[in-house]
N, C-alpha and C positions, 0 to 999 in steps of 0.2 A: 071415391070421395063424393060428398054431397053436392047436389046441383045448385044452380043459382049463382049469382054474382057475389062479390065481396066489396062492401062499401069502402074498406080501407084499400083493397086492391093489392095484388102482389104479382109475382111472376108465374105464369101459367105452367102447370105440370105437363110435360110431354114425355112419351116413352124414350125419345132420343136425347133427353137432357133439357137444357134451358131453351125455351122458345123465345120468339121475338114478338111478344105481346106488348107493343109499345105503350099503349095507354095504361095497362095494368102495371107494367114495370115502372112507369113514371109515378103512378099513384103509390106504389110500394116505396119508391125513393122518398116521396114526400112524407109518408106516414112513419118512416123510420122503423118499419118492421112490426108495428103493433097491429093486431087484428082481433076484433071481438069474437070471431068464429073459431079461432084457435085451430086445432087439428081438423075440424070439420070443413075448413075452407078448401075450395077446389084449386087454389093457387098455392104454389110453393112458397114457404116462408124462408127466404134466403138471408143468411146472416154472414156468410163467408166472403172474404175479399176476392177469392178466385172467381166465384160465380158472378159477383158484381162486375169484375173486370170483363168477364165474358159477355155480360149484358151490354156494357159500354161498347165493346168491340162490335157486337151485333148492330147496335144503333148506328155506329159510325159507318159500317158497311151499307146499311140501309140508306143513310143520307147520301153516300156516294152514288148509290144506284139511282136514287131519285133525281139528284141534281145533275148527273151526267148523262141521263137518258139512255135507256136500253142497256144499262150495265157498263157503259164506257167509262169506267172509273179507274183511277190509279192510286196505289197506296203511297204511304210516305208521311201521312199526318201533317203536323204544322210545318215540318221542314220542307215538304213539297210546296205548301202554300207560299212560303218565303221565297222559294225559287221560281215563282210564277213569272216574274219579269225576265229572269235569265232564260227560262225555257222558251218563252214567246219570242224574245229577241233572237235566240239561236235558230228557232224555226223560221223566222222571217228571212234571215240571211241564207239559210239552206234552201228555202223555197223560191225566193225572188232573186237572190244574188246581190252581192255588195254593190256592183256597178249600177244596177237598176235602182236600188234603194237610195243611192247617193246622187242620182240624177236630179236636175232642177234644184228645188229648195230642199230636197230630201223628204223624210217621212213627216207626216202630220199626225201627231198623237193626240186624239180627241178625248177629252175627259180622262186624262191620264193621272189624275190625282196629284200626288207629290212628285211624280216623275220617275217612277221606278223603271219602266220600260225605256223611257227617254235616256236615263242614265246608262242602262246596259247598251243601248244602241250607240250612244256617243262614246262612252269610255271603252267598252269591251270590243266594239266592232268598228269604231271610227266612222259612223254613219251620221250625217246631218239629220237633225230631228228638231221639230218645233212642237212644244207642248201647249195645248189650249185647255185651261181649266180655271175655274174661279178661285181655287185654293192656291196658295203660293207654292212655288217650286222650292223643295227642300232637299238637302242631302242629309242622310242619317249617318250615324257613327260607322257602321260597316262600310258604307260607300266612301266615306272620308278615309277610312283605313286602306281601302283598295287604291285610292288615288295616291295616298302617301307611300304605299308599297311600290307603286309604279313611278315614284318620283315626280308626280304631277300635281298641279294645283287645279282649282276650278273657279270659273267666273259665272255667276248666276245672273242672267240678264232677263229682265221682265219688262213687258210693254203692255199697257192697257189699251183698250179700244180708242180712248180719247187721244192717247199718245200716237197711235197709228194714224189717226186723222191729222195730227199736227205734222207728221212726217210726210204726208201726202203732198206731192208737188215739190219735194226737196231736190228733185233732179238727181244728179249723180250721187248725192249723199244717201238717197233711199236705197241704193244698191250696194252701199258699203257694208263691210262685215258687221254682223249684229252686235258683237261685243264692243264696237266703237260707237254704237248709237244708243243703246238701251240703258235705262235706269234700273236699278235692282232694289229689292227690299233690304234696307240696311241692317235689319235684325238678323239676316242670314249671313252677314259678312264676318269673317274672322280677321280680315284685314281689308283696308280700303286703299284703292289705288289713287283715289282723289279725282277720278274722271267719271264718276257716276256709276261705277261697277261695284259689285260685291265680289270679293276674292276670298277663296279658301286655300290655305297653304302657300308655299313659296316655290312651287315647282317651276322650272324654266319653261315648261311646255303646258300651260294651263288648258283645261278642257272647257269650252264655252257651252253653256246650257241656255237655250232660248225659250222663253215662255211668253205667250199672249194670255194675260190674266183676264178671264171673263167667261161668260156663257157662249157656247158655240151655237150659232144659228144663222139664218139667211141675212139678218141685219148686220152681222159681223162680216161674213164672207162676201157680201155684195157691196160693202163699203169701199169708197175710193182708197182709203188708207190701206186696207187689206190687199186690194189688187195692186197697188203701187209697191208695197213692201214685198209681196210674194209674187212678183210678176212672172217669174220663171216657171211657176207651177210646181206642185208637189209630185213626188214620185209615187206615193201610196198614202191612203187614208187608213190609219190604225185606230181601233177603239177596243180596249180591253175592259170588260165589265163597265160599260159607260152609262148604265142606268138610263135616265131620261134623254141622254145625248145619243142613244143608239140610232134613232130615226134621223136626226140631223146629220150624223156622220155618214149614213147611207145616202141620204139626199144629196149631200155635197159631192160624194164620190160619183154618183150617177150623173149629176148635173155637169161635172167637169170631165166625165169620161175617164176616171182614174181607177187604177187597181185599188182594192181595199181588202182589209183583213179585220173582221169584227168578231170579237168573242163576247156574245151577249150573255146577260145574266138575268136581272130582274125584268119582269114583263110589263107591269103597270097597266093591266087591261082596262081599268076605268079611265086612266089619263089618256090612253091611246085607243079609245073605243072605235076609231075609224078603221083600224087594221082588220083585214079580212083575208082568209085563205079560201081559194076556190077548190072545192072538192068535186071530183067526178065520181060516177056511180061505183057501187060495189062495196060501200062501207056500211056495216051494220049499225054502228053507233054514231055515224055522222062525223067522226073526227079522225078516221083513218081512211086510207085510199090515196089515189094520186092527186097531186096538186095541179093547178091549172097553169103551171109555168111553161109547159111545152118542152119539147126535146125528149131525148131518151135517157133514162136513168142508167148510170154505170157506177162501178166502184172499183177501187184498187187499194192495195196495201203497200206501204213503204216504211222507211225508217221513221218518218214523222208520225206514223199512226195510220188509222184507217181513213181513206178518202172516199167520198161519195158525191156523185152528181145527183141533183134533185130533178124532179120533173117526171116525165114519162107520159106517153100518150094514152090517156084514159079512153074508155068507151063512151063517146059523147051521147050515144043512144040511151045511156042510163041516166042522163041528166047531170046537172051540176048544181052545187050549193055553195053559197058564200057563208063561211062560218067565222065567228070572231076569234081573234088570237088571245087565248086565255092562259096557256101554259108555256113552260120553257121549250118543249119540243115544237109547239106551234110557232114560237118566236123564231127559233132556228130555221124552220121551214119557210116562214114568211120572208126573212131576210134573204135566204137563198133563192127563193122564187123571184123576188123583186130584182135581185142583182144577177140572176142567171149564173149562180155561183156554185162552188164546190164546198165540201165540208171536210174537216180533218179533226182528229182528237189529239189534244195536247197532253203532255205528260205531267199534269199537276192535278190536285184534287179540286172538286167542286165543278162549277160550270166551265168545262174545258173544251167545248166544241168551237172551233174557229170556222167562220164562214168567209170564204176568200175568193177573189177573182183577179185575173190578170197576171198570174204567175207563169213565166215561160215554161218551166219544167212541168207544172201541173197541166198546162194546156196541151203539151205534147203527150202526156200520159193519157189524158182524156180522149185524144184523137186516135190513140192506138187501137187496132182492131180488137184486141183481147182485153181492153180496159174494162 
């Protein structure tokens, strides 16, 4: 075929069939198959649905590869994404154990959105959990059907930062069950108990869902109201795709000396330009090689996926370099290095690497001679 490019762009011809020429394929999609070069074009002019489906599958595979780092991707499409909360909640129980997770105030779910993981922990695993997010806690129809099938109702209890301060100094009342204290968003209520709560369903054993509605940061967790209300301390800090709250979640866990499980997603390199990774010698491109977190690297495989320790003793004679955190792999390594943590791959699509610390079973595995 003739050389040169194609302004319209199509899918590149390759001996093995349809290639993954993403830019050309996207241009082909936009131009709907019209090309001024006709048969002289070096790109295949695809009009069949089967080849189009193949291209879509290729693009999906490529997105999984890029987003999950080093090919740690799992199939399943949209169904796997919908199961994200279930997969993560089950992994937490398997990794940390129900007894540890239920200790103290239970799990702190930072930037948990509408409360998908909180719902799974509370309903499916009977684990206490507090959601912190500026968006209101909501139950969707599938969740309500699950509760109905179990013969249970739900009470959505929300507290703002201002209400936390009002409760500070309330003495014994501050330690009372959350459902007896907190006001809810009335728009979420399918029935009202008349005592400031929002209730869903008429089950005899309602599930209480607790939320602190607001942004998570030092101003909140250093407040007297926060410390009074959650005086027993949390068992674990959880953050799944927390975006800008990734750093505050990690800061809080390290400040309080708590176990954490963070599933990072977006990097925001301009917003968090202070982040740095310390690289030791041996990297040709300056972005690979050992991090300066210390310790010896190890890995193990289990039912939950691949587990890796970060770190490793680099050759200091080769020098070190502080490089900015720009990519998803950088962010994963940065969190793991700061927290002296492990990594595991979760069974859902997209950004599915969890960086975690303080798991009894994981600590035992890391200490094993052949880990």
